[in-house]
N, CA, C, O and the ligand as a Tripos MOL2 file, in Angstrom:
@<TRIPOS>MOLECULE
protein
  309   307    78     0     0
PROTEIN
NO_CHARGES

@<TRIPOS>ATOM
      1 N         -22.1560   30.4200    3.0530 N.3       1 MET1
      2 CA        -22.1400   29.5120    4.2630 C.3       1 MET1
      3 C         -20.9100   29.9930    5.1730 C.2       1 MET1
      4 O         -19.8570   30.3660    4.6550 O.2       1 MET1
      5 N         -21.0940   29.9630    6.4680 N.am      2 THR2
      6 CA        -20.1860   30.4540    7.4480 C.3       2 THR2
      7 C         -19.5040   29.1320    8.0090 C.2       2 THR2
      8 O         -19.9720   27.9990    7.8940 O.2       2 THR2
      9 N         -18.2850   29.4870    8.6510 N.am      3 CYS3
     10 CA        -17.6490   28.1960    9.3690 C.3       3 CYS3
     11 C         -18.5980   27.7090   10.3110 C.2       3 CYS3
     12 O         -18.7270   26.4870   10.3890 O.2       3 CYS3
     13 N         -19.2610   28.4220   11.0140 N.am      4 ARG4
     14 CA        -20.1320   27.8220   11.9740 C.3       4 ARG4
     15 C         -21.0930   27.0150   11.3910 C.2       4 ARG4
     16 O         -21.3630   25.9710   11.9840 O.2       4 ARG4
     17 N         -21.7450   27.3060   10.2200 N.am      5 GLU5
     18 CA        -22.8330   26.5090    9.6220 C.3       5 GLU5
     19 C         -22.0790   25.2210    9.1420 C.2       5 GLU5
     20 O         -22.6160   24.1220    9.2830 O.2       5 GLU5
     21 N         -20.8880   25.3430    8.5990 N.am      6 PHE6
     22 CA        -20.1980   24.3140    7.9650 C.3       6 PHE6
     23 C         -19.9540   23.1200    9.0040 C.2       6 PHE6
     24 O         -20.0950   21.9350    8.6980 O.2       6 PHE6
     25 N         -19.5340   23.6220   10.3950 N.am      7 ILE7
     26 CA        -19.1810   22.6230   11.3380 C.3       7 ILE7
     27 C         -20.6180   22.1340   11.9350 C.2       7 ILE7
     28 O         -20.6390   21.0180   12.4550 O.2       7 ILE7
     29 N         -21.6910   22.8170   11.8990 N.am      8 GLU8
     30 CA        -22.7950   22.4350   12.4250 C.3       8 GLU8
     31 C         -23.3990   21.4690   11.5740 C.2       8 GLU8
     32 O         -24.0550   20.5780   12.1140 O.2       8 GLU8
     33 N         -23.2810   21.4930   10.2450 N.am      9 PHE9
     34 CA        -23.9230   20.4210    9.1910 C.3       9 PHE9
     35 C         -22.8690   19.6090    8.7600 C.2       9 PHE9
     36 O         -23.1000   18.9290    7.7600 O.2       9 PHE9
     37 N         -21.7160   19.5160    9.3020 N.am     10 LEU10
     38 CA        -20.8090   18.7270    8.8010 C.3      10 LEU10
     39 C         -21.0010   17.0640    8.7310 C.2      10 LEU10
     40 O         -20.6540   16.3740    7.7730 O.2      10 LEU10
     41 N         -21.6000   16.5990    9.9010 N.am     11 MET11
     42 CA        -22.0000   15.3150    9.9350 C.3      11 MET11
     43 C         -23.1340   14.8790    8.7200 C.2      11 MET11
     44 O         -23.1400   13.7950    8.1380 O.2      11 MET11
     45 N         -23.9270   15.8190    8.5300 N.am     12 GLN12
     46 CA        -24.9550   15.5530    7.6610 C.3      12 GLN12
     47 C         -24.3260   15.4360    6.1580 C.2      12 GLN12
     48 O         -24.6860   14.6290    5.3010 O.2      12 GLN12
     49 N         -23.2870   16.4430    6.0320 N.am     13 TYR13
     50 CA        -22.4630   16.4120    4.7580 C.3      13 TYR13
     51 C         -21.8160   15.1480    4.5850 C.2      13 TYR13
     52 O         -21.8000   14.6200    3.4730 O.2      13 TYR13
     53 N         -21.2480   14.5800    5.6420 N.am     14 LEU14
     54 CA        -20.5240   13.3310    5.3440 C.3      14 LEU14
     55 C         -21.3910   12.3230    5.1040 C.2      14 LEU14
     56 O         -21.0310   11.4380    4.3290 O.2      14 LEU14
     57 N         -22.6850   12.2610    5.7130 N.am     15 LEU15
     58 CA        -23.6840   11.2480    5.5660 C.3      15 LEU15
     59 C         -24.3430   11.4620    4.0050 C.2      15 LEU15
     60 O         -24.9510   10.5580    3.4310 O.2      15 LEU15
     61 N         -24.1550   12.5930    3.5160 N.am     16 GLY16
     62 CA        -24.8120   12.8290    2.1530 C.3      16 GLY16
     63 C         -26.1280   13.3940    2.3310 C.2      16 GLY16
     64 O         -26.9100   13.4220    1.3800 O.2      16 GLY16
     65 N         -26.4360   13.8370    3.4440 N.am     17 GLU17
     66 CA        -27.8780   14.3310    3.7640 C.3      17 GLU17
     67 C         -28.1100   16.0220    3.2310 C.2      17 GLU17
     68 O         -29.2000   16.5920    3.2490 O.2      17 GLU17
     69 N         -27.2050   16.4470    2.9080 N.am     18 VAL18
     70 CA        -27.2650   17.7990    2.5760 C.3      18 VAL18
     71 C         -26.6120   18.1660    1.1330 C.2      18 VAL18
     72 O         -25.8390   17.3840    0.5800 O.2      18 VAL18
     73 N         -26.9570   19.3300    0.6040 N.am     19 ASP19
     74 CA        -26.4720   19.7900   -0.6000 C.3      19 ASP19
     75 C         -24.8140   19.9170   -0.4940 C.2      19 ASP19
     76 O         -24.3040   20.8370    0.1460 O.2      19 ASP19
     77 N         -24.1010   19.0120   -1.1110 N.am     20 ARG20
     78 CA        -22.5570   19.0740   -1.0290 C.3      20 ARG20
     79 C         -21.8880   20.2590   -1.7240 C.2      20 ARG20
     80 O         -20.7810   20.6810   -1.3920 O.2      20 ARG20
     81 N         -22.6190   20.7620   -2.6950 N.am     21 GLU21
     82 CA        -22.1480   22.0140   -3.3720 C.3      21 GLU21
     83 C         -21.7140   23.1570   -2.6010 C.2      21 GLU21
     84 O         -20.6560   23.7330   -2.8510 O.2      21 GLU21
     85 N         -22.6130   23.5570   -1.5330 N.am     22 LYS22
     86 CA        -22.4490   24.6220   -0.6420 C.3      22 LYS22
     87 C         -21.2790   24.4330    0.2130 C.2      22 LYS22
     88 O         -20.5530   25.3590    0.5770 O.2      22 LYS22
     89 N         -21.0840   22.9400    0.5850 N.am     23 PHE23
     90 CA        -19.8350   22.5900    1.5950 C.3      23 PHE23
     91 C         -18.7010   22.7290    0.6840 C.2      23 PHE23
     92 O         -17.7910   23.4690    1.0580 O.2      23 PHE23
     93 N         -18.5970   22.1520   -0.4360 N.am     24 ASP24
     94 CA        -17.3780   22.2020   -1.2350 C.3      24 ASP24
     95 C         -17.1340   23.5930   -1.6270 C.2      24 ASP24
     96 O         -15.9490   23.8480   -1.8400 O.2      24 ASP24
     97 N         -17.9660   24.5530   -1.7750 N.am     25 ALA25
     98 CA        -17.6980   25.8610   -2.1920 C.3      25 ALA25
     99 C         -17.0360   26.3470   -0.9740 C.2      25 ALA25
    100 O         -16.0370   27.0440   -1.1530 O.2      25 ALA25
    101 N         -17.3760   26.1270    0.1330 N.am     26 HIS26
    102 CA        -16.8550   26.6670    1.3640 C.3      26 HIS26
    103 C         -15.4170   26.2360    1.6130 C.2      26 HIS26
    104 O         -14.5140   26.9800    1.9940 O.2      26 HIS26
    105 N         -15.3340   25.0830    1.3770 N.am     27 LEU27
    106 CA        -13.8800   24.2380    1.6650 C.3      27 LEU27
    107 C         -13.0200   24.7580    0.5110 C.2      27 LEU27
    108 O         -11.8050   24.6160    0.6510 O.2      27 LEU27
    109 N         -13.4180   25.2780   -0.4890 N.am     28 ALA28
    110 CA        -12.6190   25.8550   -1.4720 C.3      28 ALA28
    111 C         -11.9390   27.2200   -1.1760 C.2      28 ALA28
    112 O         -10.9390   27.6290   -1.7660 O.2      28 ALA28
    113 N         -12.6810   27.9530   -0.0740 N.am     29 VAL29
    114 CA        -12.0940   29.2060    0.4300 C.3      29 VAL29
    115 C         -11.6790   29.3300    1.7420 C.2      29 VAL29
    116 O         -11.3320   30.4050    2.2310 O.2      29 VAL29
    117 N         -11.7020   28.1030    2.4310 N.am     30 CYS30
    118 CA        -11.5680   28.1730    3.7900 C.3      30 CYS30
    119 C         -10.6990   27.1110    4.2840 C.2      30 CYS30
    120 O         -11.1080   25.9550    4.3930 O.2      30 CYS30
    121 N          -9.3790   27.5060    4.6180 N.am     31 SER31
    122 CA         -8.5070   26.2530    4.8990 C.3      31 SER31
    123 C          -8.7110   25.7620    6.2870 C.2      31 SER31
    124 O          -8.4800   24.5940    6.5990 O.2      31 SER31
    125 N          -9.1610   26.6930    7.1480 N.am     32 SER32
    126 CA         -9.4210   26.1590    8.6560 C.3      32 SER32
    127 C         -10.6340   25.0100    8.5950 C.2      32 SER32
    128 O         -10.6710   24.0600    9.3780 O.2      32 SER32
    129 N         -11.3830   25.1870    7.7980 N.am     33 CYS33
    130 CA        -12.4740   24.2490    7.6230 C.3      33 CYS33
    131 C         -12.1220   22.9940    6.9730 C.2      33 CYS33
    132 O         -12.6760   21.9450    7.3030 O.2      33 CYS33
    133 N         -11.2330   23.0460    6.0680 N.am     34 VAL34
    134 CA        -10.5200   21.9640    5.5370 C.3      34 VAL34
    135 C          -9.7950   21.0890    6.4340 C.2      34 VAL34
    136 O          -9.8780   19.8610    6.4000 O.2      34 VAL34
    137 N          -9.0180   21.8180    7.3110 N.am     35 ASN35
    138 CA         -8.2000   21.1780    8.5100 C.3      35 ASN35
    139 C          -9.3310   20.5180    9.3490 C.2      35 ASN35
    140 O          -9.1970   19.3260    9.6270 O.2      35 ASN35
    141 N         -10.3990   21.1680    9.7640 N.am     36 TYR36
    142 CA        -11.3770   20.7680   10.6950 C.3      36 TYR36
    143 C         -11.9560   19.5310   10.0540 C.2      36 TYR36
    144 O         -12.1100   18.5710   10.8090 O.2      36 TYR36
    145 N         -12.2720   19.4000    8.8980 N.am     37 LEU37
    146 CA        -12.8360   18.3380    8.0750 C.3      37 LEU37
    147 C         -11.9180   17.0610    8.3360 C.2      37 LEU37
    148 O         -12.3690   15.9820    8.7230 O.2      37 LEU37
    149 N         -10.5180   17.3290    8.0640 N.am     38 LYS38
    150 CA         -9.5850   16.2200    8.0520 C.3      38 LYS38
    151 C          -9.6000   15.5940    9.4810 C.2      38 LYS38
    152 O          -9.5360   14.3760    9.6430 O.2      38 LYS38
    153 N          -9.6890   16.5040   10.5320 N.am     39 THR39
    154 CA         -9.4690   16.0840   11.8100 C.3      39 THR39
    155 C         -10.8030   15.2240   12.1170 C.2      39 THR39
    156 O         -10.7050   14.1420   12.6960 O.2      39 THR39
    157 N         -11.9590   15.7030   11.7400 N.am     40 TYR40
    158 CA        -13.1910   15.0500   11.8740 C.3      40 TYR40
    159 C         -13.3140   13.6190   11.3660 C.2      40 TYR40
    160 O         -13.8040   12.6490   11.9440 O.2      40 TYR40
    161 N         -12.7180   13.7070   10.0610 N.am     41 GLN41
    162 CA        -12.7730   12.2830    9.4180 C.3      41 GLN41
    163 C         -11.9360   11.4210   10.0450 C.2      41 GLN41
    164 O         -12.2160   10.2240    9.9860 O.2      41 GLN41
    165 N         -10.8200   11.8270   10.7250 N.am     42 GLN42
    166 CA         -9.7810   11.0410   11.3330 C.3      42 GLN42
    167 C         -10.6190   10.5110   12.5870 C.2      42 GLN42
    168 O         -10.6630    9.2990   12.7980 O.2      42 GLN42
    169 N         -11.2470   11.3620   13.3730 N.am     43 THR43
    170 CA        -11.9160   11.0360   14.3950 C.3      43 THR43
    171 C         -13.0360    9.8460   14.1220 C.2      43 THR43
    172 O         -13.1880    8.9610   14.9640 O.2      43 THR43
    173 N         -13.8080    9.8710   12.9060 N.am     44 VAL44
    174 CA        -14.6920    8.9330   12.6240 C.3      44 VAL44
    175 C         -14.0710    7.5810   12.3640 C.2      44 VAL44
    176 O         -14.6150    6.5160   12.6540 O.2      44 VAL44
    177 N         -12.7770    7.7240   11.7410 N.am     45 LYS45
    178 CA        -12.0150    6.3890   11.4520 C.3      45 LYS45
    179 C         -11.5820    5.8090   12.7620 C.2      45 LYS45
    180 O         -11.7250    4.6070   12.9850 O.2      45 LYS45
    181 N         -11.0000    6.7170   13.7290 N.am     46 VAL46
    182 CA        -10.6160    6.0480   14.9470 C.3      46 VAL46
    183 C         -11.7990    5.5010   15.6470 C.2      46 VAL46
    184 O         -11.7630    4.3380   16.0500 O.2      46 VAL46
    185 N         -12.9450    6.3130   15.8440 N.am     47 SER47
    186 CA        -14.0570    5.6010   16.3240 C.3      47 SER47
    187 C         -14.4950    4.3080   15.6960 C.2      47 SER47
    188 O         -14.7610    3.3230   16.3850 O.2      47 SER47
    189 N         -14.5630    4.3150   14.5220 N.am     48 LYS48
    190 CA        -15.1000    2.9220   13.9380 C.3      48 LYS48
    191 C         -14.0640    1.8220   14.1430 C.2      48 LYS48
    192 O         -14.4110    0.6550   14.3290 O.2      48 LYS48
    193 N         -12.8000    2.2020   14.1070 N.am     49 ALA49
    194 CA        -11.7380    1.1430   14.6040 C.3      49 ALA49
    195 C         -11.9550    0.6760   15.8110 C.2      49 ALA49
    196 O         -12.0630   -0.5390   15.9790 O.2      49 ALA49
    197 N         -12.0520    1.5360   16.8200 N.am     50 ALA50
    198 CA        -12.0950    1.4600   18.0850 C.3      50 ALA50
    199 C         -13.3910    0.3910   18.4170 C.2      50 ALA50
    200 O         -13.2580   -0.6490   19.0630 O.2      50 ALA50
    201 N         -14.6100    0.8590   17.8560 N.am     51 LEU51
    202 CA        -15.8160    0.1490   17.9400 C.3      51 LEU51
    203 C         -15.5810   -1.2620   17.3260 C.2      51 LEU51
    204 O         -15.9660   -2.2260   17.9870 O.2      51 LEU51
    205 N         -15.0090   -1.4630   16.1720 N.am     52 ALA52
    206 CA        -14.6810   -2.7010   15.6420 C.3      52 ALA52
    207 C         -13.9510   -3.6400   16.4960 C.2      52 ALA52
    208 O         -14.2570   -4.8320   16.5170 O.2      52 ALA52
    209 N         -12.9220   -3.1160   17.2590 N.am     53 ASP53
    210 CA        -12.1470   -3.9220   18.0770 C.3      53 ASP53
    211 C         -13.0120   -4.4990   19.4600 C.2      53 ASP53
    212 O         -12.6410   -5.5250   20.0320 O.2      53 ASP53
    213 N         -14.0470   -3.8150   19.8580 N.am     54 LEU54
    214 CA        -14.8820   -4.3230   20.8230 C.3      54 LEU54
    215 C         -15.3460   -5.5440   20.5660 C.2      54 LEU54
    216 O         -15.2810   -6.4660   21.3790 O.2      54 LEU54
    217 N         -15.8500   -5.6340   19.4030 N.am     55 ASP55
    218 CA        -16.5660   -7.0280   19.1400 C.3      55 ASP55
    219 C         -16.4700   -7.2940   17.6760 C.2      55 ASP55
    220 O         -17.1320   -6.6900   16.8330 O.2      55 ASP55
    221 N         -15.6100   -8.2290   17.4270 N.am     56 GLU56
    222 CA        -15.3300   -8.5820   15.9170 C.3      56 GLU56
    223 C         -16.6010   -9.2170   15.2000 C.2      56 GLU56
    224 O         -16.7000   -9.2290   13.9730 O.2      56 GLU56
    225 N         -17.6290   -9.7780   16.1070 N.am     57 SER57
    226 CA        -18.7550  -10.3600   15.4180 C.3      57 SER57
    227 C         -19.7000   -9.1090   14.8190 C.2      57 SER57
    228 O         -20.5970   -9.3420   14.0080 O.2      57 SER57
    229 N         -19.4480   -7.9560   15.2330 N.am     58 LEU58
    230 CA        -20.1290   -6.9290   14.5260 C.3      58 LEU58
    231 C         -19.3020   -6.2680   13.3200 C.2      58 LEU58
    232 O         -18.3350   -5.5260   13.4890 O.2      58 LEU58
    233 N         -19.8120   -6.6390   12.1160 N.am     59 PRO59
    234 CA        -19.0190   -6.1500   11.0680 C.3      59 PRO59
    235 C         -19.0340   -4.7180   10.8730 C.2      59 PRO59
    236 O         -18.0910   -4.1390   10.3350 O.2      59 PRO59
    237 N         -20.1080   -4.1010   11.3070 N.am     60 LYS60
    238 CA        -20.2230   -2.5710   11.2500 C.3      60 LYS60
    239 C         -20.8330   -2.0460   12.5010 C.2      60 LYS60
    240 O         -21.9050   -2.4380   12.9610 O.2      60 LYS60
    241 N         -19.9460   -0.9850   13.0980 N.am     61 PRO61
    242 CA        -20.4640   -0.5540   14.2320 C.3      61 PRO61
    243 C         -21.8340    0.3180   13.9120 C.2      61 PRO61
    244 O         -22.0040    0.9220   12.8530 O.2      61 PRO61
    245 N         -22.7320    0.2850   14.9490 N.am     62 PRO62
    246 CA        -23.9660    1.0790   14.7920 C.3      62 PRO62
    247 C         -23.6510    2.4220   14.4870 C.2      62 PRO62
    248 O         -22.7780    3.0090   15.1260 O.2      62 PRO62
    249 N         -24.3450    3.0230   13.4700 N.am     63 GLU63
    250 CA        -24.1140    4.4330   13.1790 C.3      63 GLU63
    251 C         -24.4310    5.4630   14.1440 C.2      63 GLU63
    252 O         -23.8270    6.5220   14.3170 O.2      63 GLU63
    253 N         -25.7700    4.8920   14.9420 N.am     64 GLU64
    254 CA        -26.1050    5.7880   16.1570 C.3      64 GLU64
    255 C         -24.9930    5.9830   17.1780 C.2      64 GLU64
    256 O         -24.8110    7.0680   17.7310 O.2      64 GLU64
    257 N         -24.3220    4.9990   17.3900 N.am     65 LEU65
    258 CA        -23.1180    4.8600   18.3850 C.3      65 LEU65
    259 C         -22.0720    5.9030   17.9670 C.2      65 LEU65
    260 O         -21.5310    6.6240   18.8060 O.2      65 LEU65
    261 N         -21.7720    5.9780   16.5350 N.am     66 ILE66
    262 CA        -20.6820    6.8510   16.1560 C.3      66 ILE66
    263 C         -21.1670    8.2430   16.3840 C.2      66 ILE66
    264 O         -20.4920    9.1130   16.9330 O.2      66 ILE66
    265 N         -22.4570    8.4120   15.8990 N.am     67 ARG67
    266 CA        -23.1120    9.7560   15.9930 C.3      67 ARG67
    267 C         -23.0380   10.2750   17.4320 C.2      67 ARG67
    268 O         -22.7570   11.4600   17.6110 O.2      67 ARG67
    269 N         -23.2630    9.4910   18.4290 N.am     68 ALA68
    270 CA        -23.3720    9.8880   19.7470 C.3      68 ALA68
    271 C         -21.9790   10.1540   20.2100 C.2      68 ALA68
    272 O         -21.6750   11.1410   20.8800 O.2      68 ALA68
    273 N         -21.0670    9.1370   19.7820 N.am     69 ILE69
    274 CA        -19.5130    9.8040   20.3250 C.3      69 ILE69
    275 C         -19.1730   10.9390   19.5970 C.2      69 ILE69
    276 O         -18.6240   11.8770   20.1760 O.2      69 ILE69
    277 N         -19.4250   10.9850   18.3900 N.am     70 LEU70
    278 CA        -18.9550   12.2820   17.6610 C.3      70 LEU70
    279 C         -19.6500   13.6430   18.2210 C.2      70 LEU70
    280 O         -19.0570   14.7210   18.2610 O.2      70 LEU70
    281 N         -21.0060   13.4390   18.6520 N.am     71 ALA71
    282 CA        -21.6620   14.5230   19.0340 C.3      71 ALA71
    283 C         -21.3620   15.0530   20.3940 C.2      71 ALA71
    284 O         -21.7250   16.1700   20.7640 O.2      71 ALA71
    285 N         -20.6230   14.1320   21.1930 N.am     72 SER72
    286 CA        -20.3170   14.3850   22.5560 C.3      72 SER72
    287 C         -18.8960   14.9730   22.4790 C.2      72 SER72
    288 O         -18.4870   15.6480   23.4240 O.2      72 SER72
    289 N         -18.1550   14.7590   21.4430 N.am     73 ARG73
    290 CA        -16.9170   15.3120   21.2930 C.3      73 ARG73
    291 C         -16.9540   16.7460   20.5160 C.2      73 ARG73
    292 O         -15.9870   17.5070   20.4700 O.2      73 ARG73
    293 N         -18.0730   16.9670   19.9820 N.am     74 MET74
    294 CA        -18.2420   18.2280   19.2920 C.3      74 MET74
    295 C         -18.9850   19.3750   20.0850 C.2      74 MET74
    296 O         -19.2460   20.4790   19.6070 O.2      74 MET74
    297 N         -19.2690   18.9850   21.2820 N.am     75 LYS75
    298 CA        -19.8860   19.8240   22.2090 C.3      75 LYS75
    299 C         -18.9890   20.9890   22.4040 C.2      75 LYS75
    300 O         -17.7860   20.8550   22.6270 O.2      75 LYS75
    301 N         -19.6330   22.2110   22.3130 N.am     76 PRO76
    302 CA        -18.8060   23.3960   22.7040 C.3      76 PRO76
    303 C         -18.3740   23.4960   23.9760 C.2      76 PRO76
    304 O         -19.1470   23.1720   24.8780 O.2      76 PRO76
    305 N         -17.0880   23.9530   24.2680 N.am     77 ARG77
    306 CA        -16.5790   23.8820   25.6360 C.3      77 ARG77
    307 C         -17.0880   25.1700   26.4980 C.2      77 ARG77
    308 O         -16.7610   25.2910   27.6790 O.2      77 ARG77
    309 ZN        -14.8750   27.7550    7.2910 Zn       78 ZN78
@<TRIPOS>BOND
     1     1     2 1
     2     2     3 1
     3     3     4 2
     4     3     5 am
     5     5     6 1
     6     6     7 1
     7     7     8 2
     8     7     9 am
     9     9    10 1
    10    10    11 1
    11    11    12 2
    12    11    13 am
    13    13    14 1
    14    14    15 1
    15    15    16 2
    16    15    17 am
    17    17    18 1
    18    18    19 1
    19    19    20 2
    20    19    21 am
    21    21    22 1
    22    22    23 1
    23    23    24 2
    24    23    25 am
    25    25    26 1
    26    26    27 1
    27    27    28 2
    28    27    29 am
    29    29    30 1
    30    30    31 1
    31    31    32 2
    32    31    33 am
    33    33    34 1
    34    34    35 1
    35    35    36 2
    36    35    37 am
    37    37    38 1
    38    38    39 1
    39    39    40 2
    40    39    41 am
    41    41    42 1
    42    42    43 1
    43    43    44 2
    44    43    45 am
    45    45    46 1
    46    46    47 1
    47    47    48 2
    48    47    49 am
    49    49    50 1
    50    50    51 1
    51    51    52 2
    52    51    53 am
    53    53    54 1
    54    54    55 1
    55    55    56 2
    56    55    57 am
    57    57    58 1
    58    58    59 1
    59    59    60 2
    60    59    61 am
    61    61    62 1
    62    62    63 1
    63    63    64 2
    64    63    65 am
    65    65    66 1
    66    66    67 1
    67    67    68 2
    68    67    69 am
    69    69    70 1
    70    70    71 1
    71    71    72 2
    72    71    73 am
    73    73    74 1
    74    74    75 1
    75    75    76 2
    76    75    77 am
    77    77    78 1
    78    78    79 1
    79    79    80 2
    80    79    81 am
    81    81    82 1
    82    82    83 1
    83    83    84 2
    84    83    85 am
    85    85    86 1
    86    86    87 1
    87    87    88 2
    88    87    89 am
    89    89    90 1
    90    90    91 1
    91    91    92 2
    92    91    93 am
    93    93    94 1
    94    94    95 1
    95    95    96 2
    96    95    97 am
    97    97    98 1
    98    98    99 1
    99    99   100 2
   100    99   101 am
   101   101   102 1
   102   102   103 1
   103   103   104 2
   104   103   105 am
   105   105   106 1
   106   106   107 1
   107   107   108 2
   108   107   109 am
   109   109   110 1
   110   110   111 1
   111   111   112 2
   112   111   113 am
   113   113   114 1
   114   114   115 1
   115   115   116 2
   116   115   117 am
   117   117   118 1
   118   118   119 1
   119   119   120 2
   120   119   121 am
   121   121   122 1
   122   122   123 1
   123   123   124 2
   124   123   125 am
   125   125   126 1
   126   126   127 1
   127   127   128 2
   128   127   129 am
   129   129   130 1
   130   130   131 1
   131   131   132 2
   132   131   133 am
   133   133   134 1
   134   134   135 1
   135   135   136 2
   136   135   137 am
   137   137   138 1
   138   138   139 1
   139   139   140 2
   140   139   141 am
   141   141   142 1
   142   142   143 1
   143   143   144 2
   144   143   145 am
   145   145   146 1
   146   146   147 1
   147   147   148 2
   148   147   149 am
   149   149   150 1
   150   150   151 1
   151   151   152 2
   152   151   153 am
   153   153   154 1
   154   154   155 1
   155   155   156 2
   156   155   157 am
   157   157   158 1
   158   158   159 1
   159   159   160 2
   160   159   161 am
   161   161   162 1
   162   162   163 1
   163   163   164 2
   164   163   165 am
   165   165   166 1
   166   166   167 1
   167   167   168 2
   168   167   169 am
   169   169   170 1
   170   170   171 1
   171   171   172 2
   172   171   173 am
   173   173   174 1
   174   174   175 1
   175   175   176 2
   176   175   177 am
   177   177   178 1
   178   178   179 1
   179   179   180 2
   180   179   181 am
   181   181   182 1
   182   182   183 1
   183   183   184 2
   184   183   185 am
   185   185   186 1
   186   186   187 1
   187   187   188 2
   188   187   189 am
   189   189   190 1
   190   190   191 1
   191   191   192 2
   192   191   193 am
   193   193   194 1
   194   194   195 1
   195   195   196 2
   196   195   197 am
   197   197   198 1
   198   198   199 1
   199   199   200 2
   200   199   201 am
   201   201   202 1
   202   202   203 1
   203   203   204 2
   204   203   205 am
   205   205   206 1
   206   206   207 1
   207   207   208 2
   208   207   209 am
   209   209   210 1
   210   210   211 1
   211   211   212 2
   212   211   213 am
   213   213   214 1
   214   214   215 1
   215   215   216 2
   216   215   217 am
   217   217   218 1
   218   218   219 1
   219   219   220 2
   220   219   221 am
   221   221   222 1
   222   222   223 1
   223   223   224 2
   224   223   225 am
   225   225   226 1
   226   226   227 1
   227   227   228 2
   228   227   229 am
   229   229   230 1
   230   230   231 1
   231   231   232 2
   232   231   233 am
   233   233   234 1
   234   234   235 1
   235   235   236 2
   236   235   237 am
   237   237   238 1
   238   238   239 1
   239   239   240 2
   240   239   241 am
   241   241   242 1
   242   242   243 1
   243   243   244 2
   244   243   245 am
   245   245   246 1
   246   246   247 1
   247   247   248 2
   248   247   249 am
   249   249   250 1
   250   250   251 1
   251   251   252 2
   252   251   253 am
   253   253   254 1
   254   254   255 1
   255   255   256 2
   256   255   257 am
   257   257   258 1
   258   258   259 1
   259   259   260 2
   260   259   261 am
   261   261   262 1
   262   262   263 1
   263   263   264 2
   264   263   265 am
   265   265   266 1
   266   266   267 1
   267   267   268 2
   268   267   269 am
   269   269   270 1
   270   270   271 1
   271   271   272 2
   272   271   273 am
   273   273   274 1
   274   274   275 1
   275   275   276 2
   276   275   277 am
   277   277   278 1
   278   278   279 1
   279   279   280 2
   280   279   281 am
   281   281   282 1
   282   282   283 1
   283   283   284 2
   284   283   285 am
   285   285   286 1
   286   286   287 1
   287   287   288 2
   288   287   289 am
   289   289   290 1
   290   290   291 1
   291   291   292 2
   292   291   293 am
   293   293   294 1
   294   294   295 1
   295   295   296 2
   296   295   297 am
   297   297   298 1
   298   298   299 1
   299   299   300 2
   300   299   301 am
   301   301   302 1
   302   302   303 1
   303   303   304 2
   304   303   305 am
   305   305   306 1
   306   306   307 1
   307   307   308 2
@<TRIPOS>SUBSTRUCTURE
     1 MET1         2 RESIDUE 1 A MET
     2 THR2         6 RESIDUE 1 A THR
     3 CYS3        10 RESIDUE 1 A CYS
     4 ARG4        14 RESIDUE 1 A ARG
     5 GLU5        18 RESIDUE 1 A GLU
     6 PHE6        22 RESIDUE 1 A PHE
     7 ILE7        26 RESIDUE 1 A ILE
     8 GLU8        30 RESIDUE 1 A GLU
     9 PHE9        34 RESIDUE 1 A PHE
    10 LEU10       38 RESIDUE 1 A LEU
    11 MET11       42 RESIDUE 1 A MET
    12 GLN12       46 RESIDUE 1 A GLN
    13 TYR13       50 RESIDUE 1 A TYR
    14 LEU14       54 RESIDUE 1 A LEU
    15 LEU15       58 RESIDUE 1 A LEU
    16 GLY16       62 RESIDUE 1 A GLY
    17 GLU17       66 RESIDUE 1 A GLU
    18 VAL18       70 RESIDUE 1 A VAL
    19 ASP19       74 RESIDUE 1 A ASP
    20 ARG20       78 RESIDUE 1 A ARG
    21 GLU21       82 RESIDUE 1 A GLU
    22 LYS22       86 RESIDUE 1 A LYS
    23 PHE23       90 RESIDUE 1 A PHE
    24 ASP24       94 RESIDUE 1 A ASP
    25 ALA25       98 RESIDUE 1 A ALA
    26 HIS26      102 RESIDUE 1 A HIS
    27 LEU27      106 RESIDUE 1 A LEU
    28 ALA28      110 RESIDUE 1 A ALA
    29 VAL29      114 RESIDUE 1 A VAL
    30 CYS30      118 RESIDUE 1 A CYS
    31 SER31      122 RESIDUE 1 A SER
    32 SER32      126 RESIDUE 1 A SER
    33 CYS33      130 RESIDUE 1 A CYS
    34 VAL34      134 RESIDUE 1 A VAL
    35 ASN35      138 RESIDUE 1 A ASN
    36 TYR36      142 RESIDUE 1 A TYR
    37 LEU37      146 RESIDUE 1 A LEU
    38 LYS38      150 RESIDUE 1 A LYS
    39 THR39      154 RESIDUE 1 A THR
    40 TYR40      158 RESIDUE 1 A TYR
    41 GLN41      162 RESIDUE 1 A GLN
    42 GLN42      166 RESIDUE 1 A GLN
    43 THR43      170 RESIDUE 1 A THR
    44 VAL44      174 RESIDUE 1 A VAL
    45 LYS45      178 RESIDUE 1 A LYS
    46 VAL46      182 RESIDUE 1 A VAL
    47 SER47      186 RESIDUE 1 A SER
    48 LYS48      190 RESIDUE 1 A LYS
    49 ALA49      194 RESIDUE 1 A ALA
    50 ALA50      198 RESIDUE 1 A ALA
    51 LEU51      202 RESIDUE 1 A LEU
    52 ALA52      206 RESIDUE 1 A ALA
    53 ASP53      210 RESIDUE 1 A ASP
    54 LEU54      214 RESIDUE 1 A LEU
    55 ASP55      218 RESIDUE 1 A ASP
    56 GLU56      222 RESIDUE 1 A GLU
    57 SER57      226 RESIDUE 1 A SER
    58 LEU58      230 RESIDUE 1 A LEU
    59 PRO59      234 RESIDUE 1 A PRO
    60 LYS60      238 RESIDUE 1 A LYS
    61 PRO61      242 RESIDUE 1 A PRO
    62 PRO62      246 RESIDUE 1 A PRO
    63 GLU63      250 RESIDUE 1 A GLU
    64 GLU64      254 RESIDUE 1 A GLU
    65 LEU65      258 RESIDUE 1 A LEU
    66 ILE66      262 RESIDUE 1 A ILE
    67 ARG67      266 RESIDUE 1 A ARG
    68 ALA68      270 RESIDUE 1 A ALA
    69 ILE69      274 RESIDUE 1 A ILE
    70 LEU70      278 RESIDUE 1 A LEU
    71 ALA71      282 RESIDUE 1 A ALA
    72 SER72      286 RESIDUE 1 A SER
    73 ARG73      290 RESIDUE 1 A ARG
    74 MET74      294 RESIDUE 1 A MET
    75 LYS75      298 RESIDUE 1 A LYS
    76 PRO76      302 RESIDUE 1 A PRO
    77 ARG77      306 RESIDUE 1 A ARG
    78 ZN78       309 GROUP 0 **** ****
């Protein structure tokens, strides 16, 4: 697995939609992707917190919205 593939499928990885072993194997040898993953998870956390603040009557922010936010942040520049 390359770094490019890792980043491309990171969301599926976090959602448990792909084979985690390949990702874990890449993380074991690639510190830059470990850092990327940390940043990514922080973004997810912040996004969820921000969405939760918008409307407390929604116990869980819609997954689609989080996906959309993350997808827009991850677009190549
Ligand atoms: Zn990597």
